[in-house]
C-alpha positions as CSV (number, residue, x, y, z in Angstrom):
1,M,0.3,-0.2,-0.5
2,A,1.2,3.2,-1.2
3,P,2.5,6.0,1.7
4,I,-0.5,8.3,2.6
5,R,0.6,11.6,1.5
6,L,0.6,14.3,4.3
7,G,0.8,18.1,3.9
8,I,1.6,19.6,7.5
9,I,0.5,23.3,8.4
10,G,2.6,24.6,11.4
11,L,5.7,23.1,11.3
12,S,8.2,26.0,12.6
13,A,12.0,26.3,11.7
14,T,12.1,29.1,14.2
15,N,10.5,27.1,17.2
16,L,11.9,23.9,17.4
17,S,10.2,23.2,20.5
18,S,6.8,23.6,18.4
19,W,4.0,20.6,18.9
20,A,4.4,19.7,15.2
21,G,8.4,19.4,15.8
22,V,8.5,17.4,18.9
23,A,5.4,15.4,18.9
24,H,4.5,14.7,15.0
25,L,7.8,14.6,12.8
26,P,9.7,11.8,15.2
27,Y,7.1,8.9,14.3
28,L,6.6,11.0,10.6
29,L,10.8,10.7,10.0
30,S,11.0,6.9,11.7
31,P,10.7,3.8,9.3
32,R,8.1,2.7,10.4
33,G,6.3,6.2,9.6
34,K,8.0,6.5,6.2
35,A,6.6,3.5,5.4
36,R,3.1,4.7,6.3
37,Y,3.0,8.4,5.8
38,K,5.1,10.6,2.7
39,I,5.6,14.7,3.8
40,V,4.9,16.2,0.5
41,A,4.0,19.6,1.5
42,L,4.7,22.2,4.4
43,C,2.2,25.1,4.6
44,N,3.8,28.4,7.2
45,S,2.8,31.8,7.5
46,S,4.9,32.4,4.1
47,I,6.7,30.3,1.9
48,E,9.8,31.2,2.3
49,A,9.4,30.3,6.3
50,A,7.8,26.7,4.9
51,R,10.9,26.3,2.6
52,S,12.9,27.3,6.2
53,A,11.8,24.4,7.6
54,I,12.1,22.3,5.0
55,E,15.8,22.9,5.0
56,T,15.8,22.8,8.8
57,F,14.3,19.6,9.2
58,Q,16.4,18.5,6.3
59,L,12.9,17.1,4.3
60,P,13.2,16.4,1.3
61,P,13.9,19.1,-1.5
62,D,10.8,18.0,-3.3
63,V,8.2,19.2,-0.2
64,R,6.4,21.8,-1.9
65,A,6.4,24.6,0.1
66,Y,3.0,26.9,0.9
67,G,2.5,30.0,2.8
68,S,-1.6,30.1,2.2
69,P,-3.9,27.1,3.8
70,N,-5.9,27.7,0.6
71,D,-3.3,26.9,-1.8
72,L,-2.4,23.6,0.1
73,A,-5.9,23.0,0.1
74,Q,-5.5,23.1,-3.7
75,D,-2.5,20.4,-4.2
76,A,-4.3,17.1,-5.9
77,N,-0.9,15.4,-4.2
78,V,-2.0,16.0,-0.6
79,D,-4.2,13.3,0.8
80,F,-4.3,14.1,4.5
81,V,-3.7,17.7,6.0
82,V,-2.3,18.3,9.3
83,C,-3.0,21.3,11.4
84,S,-0.8,21.9,14.1
85,T,-0.6,25.6,15.1
86,R,-1.5,27.4,18.1
87,V,-5.3,26.7,18.6
88,D,-6.4,30.5,17.6
89,K,-5.1,29.5,14.2
90,H,-7.0,26.0,13.4
91,Y,-10.0,27.5,12.0
92,E,-8.7,29.4,9.5
93,T,-5.8,27.7,8.5
94,I,-7.7,23.8,8.5
95,K,-10.9,25.3,6.7
96,P,-9.7,25.2,3.3
97,S,-8.4,21.8,3.7
98,I,-11.7,20.5,4.9
99,T,-14.1,22.5,2.2
100,A,-11.7,21.0,-0.7
101,G,-12.6,17.2,0.6
102,K,-9.4,16.2,2.2
103,A,-9.0,14.2,5.1
104,V,-7.7,16.2,8.3
105,F,-5.6,15.8,11.6
106,V,-6.3,19.0,13.7
107,E,-4.3,19.2,17.1
108,W,-6.4,19.4,20.4
109,P,-8.0,21.8,21.0
110,L,-10.1,21.5,17.6
111,A,-10.8,25.7,17.4
112,S,-10.8,28.6,19.6
113,N,-14.5,28.9,20.6
114,I,-17.6,26.3,20.5
115,S,-19.0,28.0,17.4
116,Q,-16.2,27.4,15.2
117,V,-15.7,23.7,16.4
118,R,-19.5,23.7,15.4
119,E,-19.2,24.9,12.3
120,L,-15.8,22.8,11.5
121,V,-17.5,19.7,12.6
122,D,-20.8,20.9,10.4
123,L,-18.4,21.2,7.5
124,A,-16.5,17.6,7.7
125,R,-20.1,16.0,7.9
126,E,-21.1,17.7,5.0
127,Q,-18.1,16.8,3.0
128,G,-17.9,13.5,4.3
129,I,-14.2,13.6,5.3
130,K,-12.2,11.2,7.5
131,S,-11.0,13.4,10.5
132,V,-8.3,13.0,13.6
133,T,-8.3,14.8,16.7
134,G,-5.3,15.2,19.0
135,L,-7.4,13.7,22.1
136,Q,-5.0,10.5,22.9
137,G,-7.2,8.4,25.3
138,P,-7.1,5.0,23.1
139,V,-3.4,5.3,22.4
140,T,-2.1,6.4,25.6
141,A,-0.3,3.0,27.3
142,P,-1.1,3.3,31.2
143,L,-4.6,4.2,30.5
144,N,-5.0,0.7,28.1
145,A,-3.6,-0.8,31.4
146,V,-6.2,0.4,34.0
147,R,-9.0,-0.1,31.4
148,E,-7.9,-3.8,31.1
149,I,-8.4,-4.2,34.9
150,L,-12.0,-2.9,34.9
151,E,-12.8,-5.1,31.9
152,H,-11.6,-8.1,33.5
153,G,-13.7,-7.2,36.5
154,R,-10.9,-7.3,38.8
155,I,-12.1,-4.8,41.0
156,G,-15.8,-5.7,40.4
157,K,-18.3,-2.1,39.0
158,V,-16.8,0.8,39.6
159,V,-18.7,2.6,42.5
160,S,-16.7,6.3,42.4
161,S,-13.6,7.6,41.3
162,E,-11.8,10.5,42.5
163,V,-8.9,12.4,40.9
164,K,-6.4,15.4,42.7
165,A,-4.5,16.9,39.3
166,R,-1.8,19.6,39.4
167,G,0.0,20.7,36.5
168,G,-0.8,23.0,33.3
169,T,2.3,25.1,33.8
170,S,5.5,24.2,35.6
171,D,5.1,27.3,38.1
172,R,1.9,27.9,39.7
173,G,2.5,32.2,39.6
174,A,4.0,32.3,36.0
175,V,3.9,31.1,32.4
176,P,6.9,31.2,29.3
177,E,6.6,34.3,27.6
178,S,5.6,31.8,24.8
179,L,2.6,31.3,26.6
180,R,0.9,34.6,27.0
181,Y,-2.2,33.2,25.5
182,F,-2.4,31.1,28.4
183,T,-4.2,33.6,30.5
184,Q,-6.7,34.8,27.3
185,L,-9.5,33.2,27.7
186,E,-10.6,34.0,24.4
187,V,-7.8,32.5,22.6
188,G,-9.4,29.2,23.4
189,G,-5.7,27.5,24.2
190,N,-5.5,27.2,28.1
191,V,-5.3,25.3,31.3
192,V,-8.5,24.6,31.4
193,T,-9.0,24.0,27.8
194,V,-5.5,22.0,27.2
195,S,-4.3,20.9,30.5
196,F,-7.6,19.6,32.0
197,G,-9.1,18.8,28.6
198,H,-6.9,16.3,28.1
199,L,-7.0,14.8,31.7
200,W,-11.1,14.7,30.9
201,E,-10.6,12.8,27.9
202,F,-8.1,10.4,29.7
203,L,-10.6,9.9,32.5
204,L,-13.6,9.2,30.6
205,F,-11.5,6.9,28.4
206,V,-11.4,4.7,31.1
207,V,-14.5,5.3,33.0
208,G,-17.0,6.0,30.2
209,D,-19.1,9.2,29.4
210,A,-20.2,12.0,32.4
211,Q,-23.3,13.1,33.2
212,D,-25.3,15.5,35.0
213,I,-21.6,18.1,35.1
214,R,-21.8,20.3,37.8
215,S,-18.4,23.0,37.7
216,R,-17.1,25.1,40.8
217,L,-14.0,27.5,39.1
218,Q,-11.9,30.1,40.6
219,L,-9.1,32.4,39.5
220,Q,-6.7,32.1,42.5
221,R,-4.0,34.0,40.9
222,P,-5.2,36.8,38.7
223,E,-1.7,38.2,38.2
224,V,0.8,36.2,35.9
225,G,4.5,36.6,35.7
226,L,6.0,36.0,31.9
227,I,9.4,34.2,32.2
228,S,11.6,35.2,29.3
229,S,13.3,31.8,27.6
230,K,16.6,34.0,27.6
231,T,17.0,34.4,31.3
232,G,14.3,32.1,33.4
233,R,13.1,35.4,35.2
234,V,9.7,36.9,35.1
235,V,10.0,40.0,32.9
236,E,6.4,41.2,33.1
237,T,3.5,40.5,35.1
238,I,0.0,40.6,33.4
239,K,-4.0,40.0,33.9
240,S,-5.4,36.8,34.0
241,D,-9.1,35.5,33.2
242,V,-8.4,32.0,32.8
243,P,-9.3,30.0,36.1
244,D,-6.5,28.4,37.5
245,L,-8.7,25.8,40.0
246,V,-11.4,23.3,38.3
247,S,-13.9,21.1,40.5
248,V,-16.1,18.9,38.7
249,T,-18.6,16.4,40.1
250,A,-20.5,14.2,37.7
251,S,-21.9,11.3,37.2
252,L,-21.3,8.0,35.2
253,P,-24.3,5.8,32.9
254,G,-24.3,2.2,34.3
255,D,-21.7,0.0,32.0
256,K,-20.7,-3.7,32.4
257,Y,-18.3,-2.4,34.6
258,I,-19.5,0.9,36.2
259,Q,-22.3,1.3,38.3
260,D,-25.0,3.3,37.2
261,G,-25.0,6.7,39.0
262,A,-21.1,6.3,40.0
263,S,-19.8,9.4,41.1
264,L,-16.9,11.2,39.7
265,L,-15.0,14.1,41.6
266,V,-12.3,15.8,40.0
267,S,-9.8,18.4,41.0
268,F,-7.3,20.0,39.2
269,R,-5.2,23.3,39.9
270,R,-2.5,25.1,38.0
271,G,1.3,25.0,39.1
272,Q,3.2,22.5,40.9
273,P,2.0,19.8,43.0
274,F,2.8,19.8,47.1
275,P,6.8,18.9,47.3
276,G,6.9,15.2,47.1
277,E,3.9,14.7,45.5
278,P,2.7,13.3,42.2
279,C,1.0,15.7,39.4
280,L,-2.1,13.3,39.2
281,T,-3.6,11.1,41.7
282,W,-6.5,9.1,40.7
283,T,-8.3,6.3,42.4
284,I,-10.8,4.2,41.1
285,H,-13.1,2.5,43.9
286,G,-14.8,-0.8,42.5
287,E,-16.9,-3.2,44.7
288,T,-14.1,-6.0,45.2
289,G,-11.3,-3.3,45.2
290,D,-9.5,-0.4,44.3
291,I,-7.2,1.1,41.5
292,K,-4.8,3.8,42.6
293,V,-3.0,5.7,39.7
294,T,-0.2,7.8,40.3
295,A,1.5,9.9,37.3
296,E,4.8,12.0,38.4
297,G,4.5,14.3,35.1
298,G,1.3,15.6,34.7
299,T,-2.1,15.4,33.0
300,T,-1.6,15.8,29.0
301,P,-0.2,13.5,26.5
302,R,3.3,14.9,26.8
303,T,3.7,15.5,30.5
304,I,2.1,11.9,31.4
305,A,4.2,10.3,29.2
306,S,7.7,11.9,30.1
307,R,7.6,10.7,33.8
308,P,6.9,7.7,35.6
309,V,3.4,6.3,36.1
310,K,2.4,3.7,38.4
311,I,-0.7,1.2,39.2
312,V,-1.3,-0.1,41.9
313,L,-4.2,-2.8,42.8
314,H,-6.1,-3.8,46.5
315,D,-8.1,-6.4,46.5
316,F,-10.4,-6.2,49.1
317,V,-10.9,-10.6,49.5
318,T,-7.3,-10.9,49.9
319,D,-6.3,-7.7,51.3
320,Q,-3.3,-7.8,49.1
321,V,-1.9,-4.5,47.3
322,Q,0.3,-5.2,43.9
323,D,1.7,-3.4,41.2
324,V,0.2,-3.6,37.6
325,G,2.7,-3.8,35.4
326,W,2.3,-1.6,31.7
327,S,4.8,-0.5,29.0
328,W,4.7,1.5,25.6
329,E,5.3,-1.1,22.4
330,T,8.7,-1.4,21.8
331,W,8.6,0.4,18.8
332,R,6.8,3.4,20.5
333,Q,9.9,3.4,23.1
334,E,12.2,4.2,20.8
335,L,10.4,7.4,20.1
336,P,10.4,10.9,22.4
337,A,7.9,11.0,25.0
338,A,6.1,13.6,23.5
339,A,5.4,11.7,20.5
340,R,4.7,8.3,21.1
341,G,0.8,9.1,21.8
342,V,0.7,11.1,18.3
343,A,2.8,8.4,17.0
344,G,-0.4,5.7,18.4
345,L,-3.0,8.3,16.2
346,Y,-1.0,7.6,13.0
347,E,-0.9,4.4,12.9
348,A,-4.8,3.8,14.4
349,Y,-5.5,5.9,11.1
350,A,-3.3,4.2,8.7
351,R,-4.6,0.7,9.3
352,G,-8.4,2.5,9.6
353,D,-8.9,1.5,13.3
354,K,-11.8,4.2,14.2
355,T,-11.8,2.9,18.1
356,A,-8.3,3.9,18.1
357,Y,-8.6,7.2,17.5
358,S,-10.9,10.3,18.2
359,D,-12.8,12.4,15.3
360,F,-14.7,15.9,14.8
361,E,-17.7,14.3,16.3
362,H,-15.7,12.9,19.4
363,A,-14.1,16.4,19.7
364,L,-17.4,18.4,19.6
365,K,-19.0,15.8,22.8
366,R,-16.0,16.9,24.5
367,H,-16.0,20.2,23.8
368,D,-19.9,20.6,24.3
369,Q,-18.8,19.2,28.1
370,L,-15.8,21.3,28.7
371,E,-18.1,24.6,27.4
372,E,-20.7,23.4,30.1
373,I,-17.8,23.3,32.9
374,L,-16.9,26.4,31.8
375,S,-20.5,28.3,31.7
376,G,-20.7,29.5,35.1
377,W,-17.1,31.3,34.6
378,R,-18.0,32.6,31.3
């Protein structure tokens, strides 16, 4: 089978830590990735910027450079368009490709606001295109291990679940200058939509969907420092309108391993955890046992894969507590941590496994839930 011909929007030559560079490219340039995909076009803010990225990342010289998403959308030799820009550019840069009937992969969040999200989802539905979003629940190895415990009935039916999460940024009172937009709710990319949003997807992938969602949000630190990438010091203090504390309660619909009406309690705070504690502590309480998941790194695909994740099972009958082993597949272990989940999405799309990646319809469900959570704050 011929490789899928790929066009990428947002691979920057000047920002080498961009998500396209650190999460998408390692897989696409690996032998496994090259067997399934071929990068044939790049689109940046200008043709010159796209050419610079081609040179910086040593892509083949026949990769076409575009400075306009409309021009990329008209390239008949592109099968699949990846959008990995800042979230407030998603709508305008990916819409032309959807309109042209191309399959698309858009990073999470899908767009800046719910109106743009719904428009993109409706357009994709009308065009009948295949779509992928950057939500990574089904391709995150430790989550699959937890879900397998539940599906095998090792703790009976889930009766409740509690989550204590810290993270989103590495400092409770400051963000890097490049993340200034994390303090501006209207941009759409912030600790609620990104850090809490990914956590929300992880949780619901394991325990099922949520209903009767209630939330309370607070902005504990309205003044946020901006940290210089050159000096590592705060160079400016600005006002934020993004809540930095999110508390959510919800109930879970009954399933073969979930008790109907089981409670889900989630607390998320931006910043560092208490010294010595992990960024994420998640307990799942069952009829015959408990599961405890701790993640030292954080709540996003980048951070949860960067440091150890531990899964512990307590069997009530034997009163034994045991570690549950899990691992990434060998080929994903060879990739940087940030690239492992994205690689799983690419693999799932290439083999046509719709159970292992999220499409626009799924993204809309998550966006609607986040909108409900944020509604009181707005």
